[in-house]
C-alpha positions as CSV (number, residue, x, y, z in Angstrom):
1,M,9.4,-27.7,13.2
2,V,9.9,-27.0,16.9
3,E,7.0,-27.7,19.3
4,V,5.9,-24.7,21.2
5,T,2.9,-23.6,23.2
6,V,1.6,-20.1,22.5
7,R,-0.1,-18.2,25.3
8,A,-1.4,-14.6,25.7
9,A,1.2,-12.1,26.9
10,D,0.5,-10.3,30.2
11,V,2.1,-7.4,32.1
12,E,4.7,-9.8,33.7
13,D,6.1,-10.5,30.2
14,E,7.4,-6.9,29.8
15,P,11.0,-7.8,30.5
16,F,10.9,-10.6,27.9
17,L,9.3,-8.2,25.4
18,W,12.3,-5.9,25.9
19,R,14.6,-8.8,25.0
20,M,12.5,-9.6,22.0
21,L,12.4,-6.0,20.9
22,L,16.2,-6.0,20.7
23,E,15.9,-8.9,18.2
24,A,12.9,-7.5,16.3
25,A,14.6,-4.1,15.8
26,H,17.9,-5.7,15.0
27,A,19.4,-3.3,17.5
28,G,22.0,-5.7,19.1
29,D,24.8,-4.0,17.1
30,E,23.7,-0.5,18.2
31,V,23.1,-0.9,21.9
32,D,24.4,-2.9,24.8
33,G,21.4,-5.1,25.7
34,P,17.6,-4.6,26.1
35,D,17.8,-2.1,28.9
36,A,19.6,0.4,26.5
37,L,16.4,0.3,24.3
38,K,14.6,2.2,27.1
39,T,16.6,5.3,26.2
40,M,15.6,5.1,22.5
41,P,12.0,6.6,22.3
42,E,11.6,5.4,18.7
43,L,11.9,1.8,19.9
44,A,10.8,2.1,23.6
45,R,7.3,3.0,22.6
46,Y,6.7,-0.6,21.4
47,V,7.1,-2.0,24.9
48,E,7.2,0.6,27.6
49,G,4.4,0.2,30.1
50,W,3.2,-3.1,28.4
51,G,-0.3,-4.1,29.3
52,R,-2.2,-0.9,28.6
53,P,-5.6,-1.0,27.0
54,G,-5.5,-2.2,23.4
55,D,-2.2,-4.1,23.8
56,I,-2.3,-7.6,22.4
57,G,0.5,-10.0,22.5
58,V,1.5,-13.7,22.5
59,I,4.5,-15.6,23.8
60,A,5.9,-18.9,22.5
61,I,6.9,-21.3,25.2
62,R,9.3,-24.2,24.7
63,Y,10.3,-26.5,27.6
64,G,8.8,-24.0,30.0
65,E,10.8,-21.0,28.8
66,P,9.8,-18.1,26.5
67,V,11.4,-18.3,23.1
68,G,9.5,-15.8,21.0
69,A,6.9,-13.1,21.1
70,A,4.6,-11.2,18.8
71,W,2.7,-8.1,20.0
72,L,0.5,-5.3,18.8
73,R,0.3,-1.8,20.0
74,L,-1.7,1.2,18.7
75,L,0.8,4.0,18.3
76,V,-0.7,7.3,17.2
77,G,0.1,11.0,17.3
78,D,3.6,11.7,18.7
79,D,4.0,7.9,19.3
80,A,3.4,6.9,15.7
81,A,6.3,4.7,14.8
82,Y,7.9,2.9,11.9
83,G,4.9,1.0,10.6
84,Y,2.3,3.7,11.1
85,V,-0.7,3.5,8.7
86,D,-3.5,5.3,10.5
87,D,-4.9,5.9,14.0
88,S,-6.9,2.7,14.1
89,T,-4.2,0.2,12.9
90,P,-1.9,-1.2,15.5
91,E,1.7,-2.0,14.7
92,L,3.2,-5.4,15.0
93,A,6.5,-6.4,16.5
94,I,7.7,-10.0,16.4
95,A,10.9,-11.9,17.3
96,V,12.1,-15.4,18.0
97,D,15.2,-16.6,19.8
98,P,17.9,-16.4,17.0
99,A,18.9,-20.0,17.7
100,L,15.3,-21.1,16.8
101,T,14.5,-19.0,13.7
102,G,13.2,-20.8,10.6
103,Q,11.5,-23.6,12.6
104,G,7.9,-22.5,12.5
105,I,7.7,-20.4,15.8
106,G,7.1,-17.1,14.0
107,G,4.2,-18.7,12.1
108,A,2.7,-20.1,15.3
109,L,3.0,-16.7,16.9
110,L,1.4,-14.9,13.9
111,T,-1.4,-17.4,13.6
112,R,-2.5,-16.8,17.2
113,L,-1.9,-13.1,17.3
114,L,-3.8,-12.3,14.1
115,R,-6.7,-14.5,15.4
116,D,-6.7,-12.5,18.7
117,A,-6.4,-9.2,16.9
118,E,-9.4,-9.6,14.7
119,R,-11.7,-9.2,17.7
120,S,-10.5,-5.6,18.1
121,F,-9.0,-4.4,14.9
122,A,-9.7,-4.3,11.1
123,A,-6.0,-4.4,10.1
124,V,-2.5,-4.8,11.5
125,S,0.7,-3.1,10.1
126,L,4.4,-3.6,10.5
127,S,7.7,-2.2,9.2
128,V,10.2,-4.6,7.8
129,R,13.7,-4.1,6.3
130,G,13.6,-4.8,2.6
131,D,16.3,-7.5,3.0
132,N,14.8,-9.2,6.0
133,D,14.0,-12.9,5.4
134,A,10.9,-12.6,7.6
135,R,9.3,-10.6,4.8
136,R,8.4,-13.9,3.1
137,L,6.7,-15.0,6.3
138,Y,4.6,-11.8,6.4
139,E,3.6,-12.2,2.8
140,R,2.5,-15.8,3.4
141,F,0.2,-14.5,6.1
142,G,-1.3,-11.9,3.8
143,F,0.7,-8.8,4.6
144,R,1.0,-6.5,1.6
145,P,3.3,-3.5,1.0
146,V,1.8,-0.1,1.4
147,D,2.4,1.9,-1.8
148,G,5.1,4.6,-1.4
149,S,6.1,3.4,2.1
150,E,9.7,2.6,1.3
151,V,12.0,4.7,3.5
152,G,15.5,4.8,4.7
153,N,16.0,3.2,8.1
154,R,18.2,4.0,11.0
155,V,21.0,1.7,9.8
156,G,21.2,3.0,6.2
157,G,19.0,0.4,4.5
158,M,15.5,0.5,3.2
159,S,12.3,-0.5,5.1
160,I,8.8,-0.9,3.9
161,T,5.4,-0.8,5.7
162,M,3.1,-3.7,5.2
163,V,-0.6,-4.2,6.1
164,H,-2.7,-7.2,6.8
165,R,-6.4,-6.8,6.6
166,L,-8.2,-8.9,9.1
167,A,-11.5,-10.8,8.5
168,A,-13.3,-9.0,11.3
169,G,-12.6,-5.9,13.4
């Protein structure tokens, strides 16, 4: 277990969120760095203009440096994205520095983010590749697959949408 501090994300964290989006979307083999994500609307919508009303995020800090992030954004209408469930459920994105995965950072991020989210939302959704090991983490936190949500993803595999119902909202 790696010791981290988890704090709220703010507008100054947008460059780090782009880096984390590259990891969350497993896009490193498709694009040359986080800046290239800005040209991919299907991914850019998760971070572009971070800090707008309704955005909620947290950053994991280790030795003064950010090492992970989890964030929510309500994506509706033409912005509805991979984990869309309905117009009142924000989509979750989460990533940890690849050198530090499996050491409890993702769990620390989810614990804080879900606690913060229940002040504003009744549920949170996400899209996950069927073969992603993080799926077990989501299930431990109460995320459940949405029936009929399995779809082909942009790299030829299958992804599913999962939802976590929050205690309040």
